[in-house]
N, C-alpha and C positions, 0 to 999 in steps of 0.2 A: 663399541663404546669409545667416545672421544674423551680425552683426559681434560679435566677442568683446568683453566689457567692457574688457579691457586694451588692445585696439586703439583703442577709442573714447577711453579715457583718454590714451593716447599721442598720438593725433591732436589732442585738446583741448589737451594741453600744448604741442604744436608750434605750434598756432594762437595760443595765448596768448603764447608767446615771440616769434612773428612780429609780433604786434600791438604788442608793447612795443618793438620795434626799428624804426629808420627803414627805409623801403623800400630794399632792397638785395638782392643775390643771397642766396639761402637760406644762412644760416650753417652751417658744418660741425657745430656743436653741435646744431643743430636736426635735421640729417640723422642724427646719431648716435642721437637719440631714436627715429628711425624704424627703425633697423637691426634691433631685436628683432622687428619685424613680419615680416621676411623669413625666416620659419621654413621648415623643410623641408616641401614639399608646397604651398607658395604661390609665386606670382609677384608680387613687389612692384615696381611701376614708379613712379618719381618723375619727373615731367615738369618739369624745371628751367625751361625756357623759359615754359611755361604758369604755373608757380609765380611767376615774376617778374612776369608780366603781371597775374595776378589778386591778387598780394600775399599768397597763402597757398599752401602746398604742394598740388600736385595729385598725389595719391597714389592708385594703384589697387592693391588687393590681390585677387588672383584665386586661388582654390584650384585647383591642378592635379589632374586626376583621376589616380589610380594606374592601372597597367595593368589591375588587377583591376576597378576602377570603370569603366574604358573598355569592358571586355568584358562587364560585368554584364547588359546587356539581351539578350545572346545565349544561344541554347540551348547545351548542352554540345558538340554536334557543330560548331556554328558557331564556338565558341571554339577548338576543335581546328583547324579549317580556318583561322581567322584567325591563329592563332599561326604556322602554316606560311606564310601570305601575308606576315606580318611578317618571316619569315626569307627572303623572296624566292623561295619555291618557286613553280613554274609550276602551272597547273591539272593538267597531266599528272602531275607529280611528286606532287601532293596526292592525285590519284585512285589512283595506284599505292600510296602510303603507306597509304591506308585501304581499298583494294580496292573502290573505287566507280567509277562511270563519270565521265568528264570532264563530261558534262551535269549530273550531280548536283553536282559541285564548282562548276560555274558557277551553279547554283541557290543553293548555300550562299553563295557570294561575293556574289551579287546581294542575297540576303536580309541579309547582314552590312552591305553598303553602305547599304541602306534603313534598317535598325535603328539604325545609328550615324550616319545622316544625313551620310554622306561620299560624295564624288563618284567616288572611284577607289581602287584598291589602294594606290597611292602615298600617298594621303591617310590610309589606315589605317596604313601604315607610319610616316608622319610623326606621327600622333596617338600612336602607341605610343612613338615615340622621345621625344616631348615628355613623356609620362607617366613614362617611366623616368629622365629627367634631373633628377628632383626633387632 
């Protein structure tokens, strides 16, 4: 992920302001400069303790995947199965919904976990919830 020019400019302005003030807690005015960076679809974290320690704001901006992006590596059938997994449906319920065997559902779920590099159905559900909380 490349950093947007306006993000770099905002961070540069924050660092400039911090360098011009005496070492102290990060001023509210500085934090206000960072607020526009917390746009929909990103997770902005400001570690205040680390900022005080290093004398500059420690800011991480991570783009959150949308539900669509989360499921993008999957086949159409895997996406259908995953949406039902996210809803909390059992393998039996998914099999009945699609008219397929439970063994086939297990194969799909296993493939989904591998493609998404997630350890469990619960992890899929958590990843989906994180993506939809944008």
